[in-house]
C-alpha positions in Angstrom: -12.9 -10.6 -11.2 -15.2 -7.0 -10.7 -16.2 -5.5 -13.9 -14.4 -2.5 -12.7 -10.6 -3.6 -12.1 -9.4 -2.2 -9.1 -6.0 -0.3 -9.4 -3.1 -0.8 -6.8 0.1 1.2 -6.4 3.2 -0.8 -5.5 6.0 1.9 -4.1 9.2 -0.1 -3.3 13.0 -0.3 -4.5 13.1 -4.3 -3.4 12.5 -5.2 -7.1 12.3 -9.0 -5.4 9.5 -8.2 -3.2 7.9 -6.0 -6.1 7.6 -8.7 -8.7 6.4 -11.5 -5.8 3.3 -8.7 -4.8 2.9 -8.2 -8.5 2.4 -11.5 -9.2 -0.1 -12.7 -6.7 -2.1 -9.4 -6.8 -2.8 -9.9 -10.5 -3.2 -13.4 -10.3 -6.3 -11.8 -8.0 -7.4 -10.0 -10.8 -5.7 -6.2 -9.7 -4.1 -3.8 -12.2 -0.7 -3.1 -10.9 1.3 -0.4 -11.0 4.8 0.2 -10.2 7.2 3.2 -8.3 10.9 2.2 -7.3 11.0 5.4 -5.2 8.6 7.7 -3.7 9.1 10.4 -5.9 7.7 8.9 -8.6 5.2 6.7 -6.4 4.5 10.2 -5.5 3.7 11.6 -8.9 1.8 8.0 -10.4 -0.2 8.3 -7.1 -1.1 11.9 -8.1 -1.9 11.5 -11.6 -3.6 8.2 -11.8 -5.7 7.6 -8.6 -5.2 4.2 -7.7 -7.3 2.6 -5.6 -4.8 1.4 -3.6 -1.4 2.2 -2.7 1.4 -0.8 -0.9 4.0 1.9 0.1 7.7 0.6 1.3 8.7 2.7 4.3 12.2 3.2 3.6 13.3 3.9 0.0 15.5 6.3 -2.0 14.5 10.1 -2.7 11.9 10.1 -0.8 10.6 8.1 2.4 7.3 6.3 2.8 6.2 8.8 5.2 6.8 12.0 3.3 4.7 10.4 0.6 2.2 9.7 3.0 2.3 13.3 4.3 2.2 15.0 0.6 -0.9 12.6 -0.3 -2.7 13.2 2.7 -2.8 16.8 1.7 -4.1 15.8 -1.5 -7.3 17.3 -2.7 -8.9 13.9 -2.5 -7.4 13.0 0.5 -5.1 10.3 1.3 -5.6 7.1 -1.4 -6.1 4.1 1.1 -2.4 2.9 2.0 -1.1 -0.2 3.7 2.6 0.4 4.5 5.0 -2.2 4.3 8.4 -2.1 6.3 11.9 -3.9 7.7 11.5 -1.6 10.8 10.3 -2.9 14.0 10.1 0.5 15.7 6.4 1.0 17.4 6.5 4.4 17.0 7.2 4.3 12.9 3.8 2.3 13.2 2.0 5.0 15.3 3.2 7.5 13.3 2.0 5.4 10.2 -1.5 5.0 11.5 -1.6 8.5 12.7 -1.2 9.7 9.0 -3.9 7.4 7.8 -2.5 3.9 6.8 -4.9 1.2 6.5 -2.5 -1.3 7.5 0.9 -1.7 8.9 2.9 -5.1 7.8 6.2 -6.0 8.9 8.7 -7.8 6.6 9.6 -10.5 5.7 5.9 -11.0 5.6 3.4 -14.3 4.2 1.7 -13.1 0.6 -1.3 -14.2 1.7 -1.1 -11.9 4.9 -1.0 -9.1 2.0 -4.0 -10.6 -0.2 -6.5 -10.1 3.0 -5.5 -6.8 3.9 -6.1 -5.6 0.0 -9.3 -7.7 -0.2 -10.3 -6.1 3.4 -9.9 -2.3 1.8 -10.8 -3.0 -1.5 -14.0 -4.9 -0.9 -15.0 -4.7 2.7 -17.8 -7.5 1.8 -15.0 -10.0 1.8 -14.8 -12.7 3.8 -12.6 -12.7 7.0 -13.5 -9.1 7.8 -12.9 -9.1 11.5 -13.7 -5.4 12.2 -10.1 -4.7 14.1 -10.7 -2.0 15.7 -7.3 -1.0 17.3 
């Protein structure tokens, strides 16, 4: 485990998904914070500046897109973000990528896919970095 523990903020209103992600990521040595809606996700992100955000697109109070738009305008710039969604639309993916997300994962997904994405973003030297330049 790295000496400086990386902090990941999970922003999702689906308790089952949050708890699955939390268990897997904590087992990999990450410190996890959780927000259940977009407003609290934004507040925690601005206050804590986590190393990475895993952000659901569709949530109560503020969508993932609105959270991304707000974070993009903060003084430190956008915190590296993985967007997760049950939405199939390619327009949504294009917009998320335009806003600067590092990865876009469709639900349901294998937790291993999330772990690989997290490791690729937080430790670029991690094996399995395939330099995907879409």
